C-alpha positions in Angstrom: -86.3 -34.3 -44.0 -84.5 -36.6 -46.5 -82.5 -35.0 -49.3 -84.0 -35.4 -52.7 -82.7 -38.3 -54.6 -81.6 -38.2 -58.3 -82.4 -41.2 -60.5 -80.7 -41.8 -63.8 -80.9 -44.9 -66.0 -77.7 -46.9 -66.3 -76.3 -48.8 -69.3 -78.2 -51.9 -68.2 -81.4 -49.9 -67.8 -81.4 -50.4 -64.1 -82.2 -47.4 -61.9 -79.1 -45.9 -60.3 -79.8 -43.8 -57.2 -77.4 -41.1 -56.0 -78.0 -39.5 -52.6 -76.4 -36.1 -52.1 -73.8 -36.1 -49.3 -73.6 -32.4 -48.4 -77.1 -31.0 -48.6 -77.1 -29.9 -45.0 -79.0 -26.6 -44.5 -76.1 -25.5 -42.4 -73.6 -25.9 -45.2 -72.3 -22.9 -47.2 -74.5 -21.6 -50.0 -73.1 -21.1 -53.5 -74.3 -19.2 -56.5 -74.3 -21.5 -59.5 -73.6 -20.0 -62.8 -76.8 -19.6 -64.8 -75.4 -21.6 -67.8 -73.9 -24.4 -65.7 -75.1 -27.8 -66.8 -74.5 -29.5 -63.4 -74.4 -28.6 -59.8 -71.6 -30.0 -57.6 -73.9 -32.9 -56.7 -74.5 -33.6 -60.4 -70.7 -33.6 -61.0 -70.2 -36.0 -58.1 -72.8 -38.3 -59.5 -71.1 -38.4 -62.8 -67.6 -39.1 -61.5 -68.9 -41.7 -59.1 -70.5 -43.5 -62.0 -67.1 -43.6 -63.7 -65.0 -44.4 -60.7 -67.2 -46.7 -58.6 -69.7 -48.2 -61.1 -67.4 -48.6 -64.1 -69.3 -46.4 -66.6 -67.5 -45.3 -69.6 -66.6 -41.6 -69.7 -68.6 -41.0 -72.9 -71.7 -42.7 -71.4 -71.5 -40.8 -68.1 -71.0 -37.5 -70.0 -74.0 -38.2 -72.3 -76.2 -39.0 -69.3 -75.2 -35.8 -67.6 -75.6 -33.7 -70.8 -71.9 -32.8 -71.0 -69.3 -33.2 -73.6 -66.8 -36.0 -73.2 -64.0 -33.5 -72.9 -65.7 -31.6 -70.1 -66.4 -34.9 -68.3 -62.7 -35.7 -68.4 -62.0 -32.2 -66.8 -64.3 -32.9 -63.9 -62.8 -36.4 -63.5 -59.3 -35.0 -63.4 -60.3 -32.4 -60.8 -62.0 -35.1 -58.6 -59.0 -37.4 -58.7 -56.7 -34.4 -57.7 -58.8 -32.9 -55.0 -61.7 -35.1 -54.1 -65.3 -33.9 -53.7 -64.4 -30.4 -52.8 -62.6 -29.9 -56.1 -66.0 -30.3 -57.9 -67.2 -26.9 -56.5 -67.0 -23.8 -58.5 -63.7 -22.0 -58.1 -63.0 -18.3 -58.1 -62.3 -16.7 -61.4 -59.4 -14.6 -60.1 -55.9 -15.9 -60.9 -54.2 -17.9 -58.2 -51.0 -15.8 -58.7 -50.1 -12.7 -60.6 -47.0 -12.1 -62.7 -44.9 -9.3 -61.2 -44.8 -6.3 -63.5 -41.3 -5.9 -64.9 -39.6 -2.5 -64.9 -40.8 -0.5 -67.9 -38.6 2.2 -69.5 -41.7 4.0 -70.6 -43.1 4.2 -67.1 -39.7 5.4 -65.8 -39.7 8.2 -68.4 -43.2 9.2 -67.4 -42.3 9.3 -63.7 -39.2 11.3 -64.4 -41.1 14.0 -66.3 -43.9 14.0 -63.7 -41.4 14.7 -60.9 -40.4 17.7 -62.9 -44.0 18.9 -62.2 -45.0 18.4 -65.8 -48.7 18.0 -66.5 -49.9 14.7 -68.1 -50.9 16.3 -71.4 -47.4 17.7 -71.8 -45.8 14.4 -70.9 -47.9 12.6 -73.5 -47.0 15.1 -76.2 -43.3 14.9 -75.4 -43.1 11.1 -75.3 -45.6 10.6 -78.2 -48.0 8.6 -76.0 -51.8 8.7 -75.7 -53.0 10.8 -72.8 -55.0 7.9 -71.5 -51.9 5.8 -71.3 -50.0 8.5 -69.4 -52.9 9.0 -67.0 -53.1 5.3 -66.3 -49.4 5.1 -65.5 -49.5 8.1 -63.3 -52.4 6.7 -61.3 -50.7 3.4 -60.9 -47.6 5.2 -59.6 -49.6 7.3 -57.2 -48.8 10.5 -59.0 -52.2 11.2 -60.5 -52.3 14.6 -58.8 -49.5 17.1 -58.7 -49.9 17.5 -54.9 -48.7 14.0 -54.5 -45.2 15.4 -55.3 -45.3 17.8 -52.3 -44.1 16.5 -48.9 -46.9 16.2 -46.4 -47.3 19.2 -44.3 -45.9 18.8 -40.8 -48.5 18.4 -38.0 -48.3 21.5 -35.9 -49.9 21.0 -32.5 -50.2 23.8 -30.0 -51.9 24.6 -26.8 -52.3 28.0 -25.1 -51.1 28.4 -21.6 -53.8 30.6 -20.1 -57.5 30.1 -20.3 -59.1 32.7 -22.5 -56.0 33.3 -24.5 -57.8 31.7 -27.5 -61.4 30.6 -28.0 -62.4 28.4 -30.9 -65.8 29.0 -32.4 -67.5 26.8 -35.0 -71.0 25.6 -36.1 -72.5 22.3 -37.2 -75.8 21.9 -39.0 -78.1 19.2 -37.6 -81.2 17.9 -39.3 -84.4 18.4 -37.4 -86.0 15.3 -35.9 -89.6 14.1 -36.3 -89.4 10.5 -35.2 -86.7 7.8 -35.2 -85.0 7.6 -38.6 -82.7 5.2 -40.5 -79.5 6.7 -39.0 -80.4 5.1 -35.7 -82.2 1.9 -36.8 -80.1 1.2 -40.0 -83.4 0.4 -41.8 -84.6 2.6 -44.7 -88.1 1.0 -45.2 -90.9 1.9 -42.9 -89.0 4.7 -41.2 -90.2 8.3 -40.6 -89.4 10.5 -43.6 -88.0 13.8 -42.1 -86.7 15.2 -45.3 -87.6 18.9 -45.8 -88.5 19.7 -42.2 -85.4 22.0 -41.8 -82.2 22.3 -39.9 -81.0 23.6 -36.6 -77.4 24.7 -35.9 -75.1 23.7 -33.1 -72.9 26.7 -32.1 -69.8 25.7 -30.1 -67.1 27.8 -28.3 -64.2 25.9 -26.7 -61.3 27.3 -24.8 -57.9 26.2 -26.2 -56.1 25.9 -22.8 -58.7 24.2 -20.7 -61.0 22.6 -23.3 -63.9 24.2 -21.5 -66.9 24.3 -23.9 -70.0 26.4 -24.3 -72.7 25.3 -26.7 -76.1 26.4 -28.0 -78.7 25.1 -30.5 -79.9 28.0 -32.6 -82.3 28.1 -35.6 -79.6 29.2 -38.1 -76.0 30.3 -38.6 -76.7 33.9 -39.8 -74.6 36.8 -38.5 -77.2 37.9 -36.1 -77.2 34.4 -34.4 -73.4 34.3 -34.5 -73.1 37.6 -32.8 -75.7 36.8 -30.2 -74.0 33.5 -29.4 -70.6 35.3 -29.1 -72.0 37.7 -26.6 -73.5 34.9 -24.4 -70.3 32.8 -24.7 -68.1 35.7 -23.6 -70.5 36.5 -20.7 -70.4 32.8 -19.6 -66.6 32.7 -19.6 -66.4 36.0 -17.8 -68.6 34.6 -15.0 -66.0 31.8 -14.6 -63.2 34.3 -14.2 -61.8 33.8 -17.7 -60.5 36.9 -19.6 -60.8 36.3 -23.3 -58.1 37.7 -25.6 -58.5 36.1 -29.0 -61.3 34.3 -31.0 -60.6 31.9 -33.9 -63.3 31.1 -36.5 -63.4 29.7 -40.0 -64.3 31.7 -43.0 -68.1 31.3 -42.9 -70.1 34.2 -44.1 -71.3 35.1 -40.6 -67.7 35.4 -39.3 -66.6 37.4 -42.3 -69.4 39.9 -42.0 -68.7 43.5 -41.0 -71.1 43.2 -38.0 -69.2 40.3 -36.5 -65.9 42.0 -36.9 -67.2 45.2 -35.4 -68.6 43.3 -32.5 -65.2 41.7 -31.8 -63.4 45.1 -32.2 -65.8 46.6 -29.8 -64.9 44.1 -27.1 -61.2 44.5 -27.8 -60.7 40.9 -29.0 -58.4 39.8 -31.8 -60.1 37.9 -34.6 -58.1 35.0 -36.2 -59.5 33.2 -39.2 -58.4 29.8 -40.4 -56.8 29.2 -43.8 -59.5 28.6 -46.4 -60.4 24.9 -46.9 -58.1 23.9 -43.9 -60.5 22.8 -41.1 -57.6 21.3 -39.1 -56.5 24.8 -38.3 -59.5 25.0 -36.0 -59.0 21.4 -35.0 -60.1 21.7 -31.3 -63.5 22.9 -32.3 -63.8 20.3 -35.0 -62.8 17.5 -32.6 -65.3 18.8 -30.0 -68.1 18.7 -32.6 -67.2 15.1 -33.5 -67.4 14.2 -29.8 -70.7 16.0 -29.5 -72.2 14.1 -32.3 -71.0 10.7 -31.1 -71.8 11.1 -27.4 -74.9 13.3 -27.6 -76.6 14.2 -30.9 -76.5 10.6 -32.3 -75.9 8.7 -29.1 -79.5 7.5 -28.8 -82.8 7.6 -30.6 -84.6 10.9 -30.1 -88.3 11.3 -30.9 -88.0 15.0 -31.7 -85.6 17.9 -32.0 -86.9 19.2 -28.7 -85.9 16.0 -26.9 -82.4 16.2 -28.4 -82.1 19.8 -27.3 -83.1 19.0 -23.8 -80.4 16.3 -23.6 -77.7 18.7 -24.6 -77.3 20.6 -21.4 -76.9 17.5 -19.1 -74.3 16.2 -21.5 -72.3 19.4 -21.8 -72.3 19.7 -18.0 -70.9 16.2 -17.7 -68.3 17.0 -20.4 -67.1 20.1 -18.5 -67.2 18.8 -14.9 -66.8 15.0 -15.0 -65.7 13.5 -18.3 -61.9 12.9 -18.4 -60.1 14.5 -21.3 -57.1 12.7 -22.8 -55.3 16.0 -23.7 -55.6 17.1 -20.1 -54.1 14.1 -18.6 -57.4 12.5 -17.8 -58.8 15.5 -16.0 -62.1 17.2 -16.9 -62.0 20.8 -18.3 -63.3 22.5 -15.1 -60.5 20.9 -13.0 -57.9 22.1 -15.5 -59.4 25.6 -15.4 -59.4 25.7 -11.6 -55.8 24.5 -11.5 -54.6 27.2 -13.9 -56.6 30.0 -12.3 -55.3 29.0 -8.9 -58.7 28.1 -7.4 -57.5 24.6 -6.4 -54.6 24.3 -3.9 
């Protein structure tokens, strides 16, 4: 298909034909400003009339519907950079002037490092609160906690299996057909909103990373206690003697019934610091692995199908999947080595 030709009358009333040179469909697309009089091809036509055909700038500008001054601007850009210079340029500056040191900013920073709130800084320096807030955000001191040194990363690993078990939960939306999280498309997908939740309960051994999981209807204290009993029985069958249990501060774990159940089994209960999930990091990390390699690994047609896929995955995780924290060994191999079952 031949590109459309643009015909304009010249000074001698002869037809002048300009054929666009870069109308290839493979070329880059550009959004023209809605008030622009000319496209890049129209600008090229105008400057070629001036450069190659000898038109006067005023006549070429009038034929293009531009002012003479603007025609000179396009001509200048064409002579400096050729045809590519006739395309729209970004509106951002080519370079920025570096901000010079400001005594006002230095005073705000000095007072902030004395842990003074922004309102007090503004009152003491006689500045608007908005100005002080903008300066503090630019300096990265918008929050007082930015003044505190980052907490050191404390990594630990128990020596004996059963010395510490990490317990946690993760809510999963029920499935009634493939949704947008798998396909990435929001239109025409199954709407599963409002069909409820199911809860993944996890229990992972700190020393061996051995994991026990169940999908339960809720995370109430009755479900948490029943899961605890089954997890302890599972570890006992493997020869693991449990000493401590770590949980977060969920209502089920803070309940009197859960604490009494732990006390009845002689286990010590450790709760994490509020709003600090990294304290229970091994359970959190295992949940991320579960979501990536099982729960969201493929498109499930129903919650039941996802539940049936959990047991084969957790079996592979415990028996075959190499674990980086265990030197590339699976959890069961680490457990057997520590308990002395492997020679």
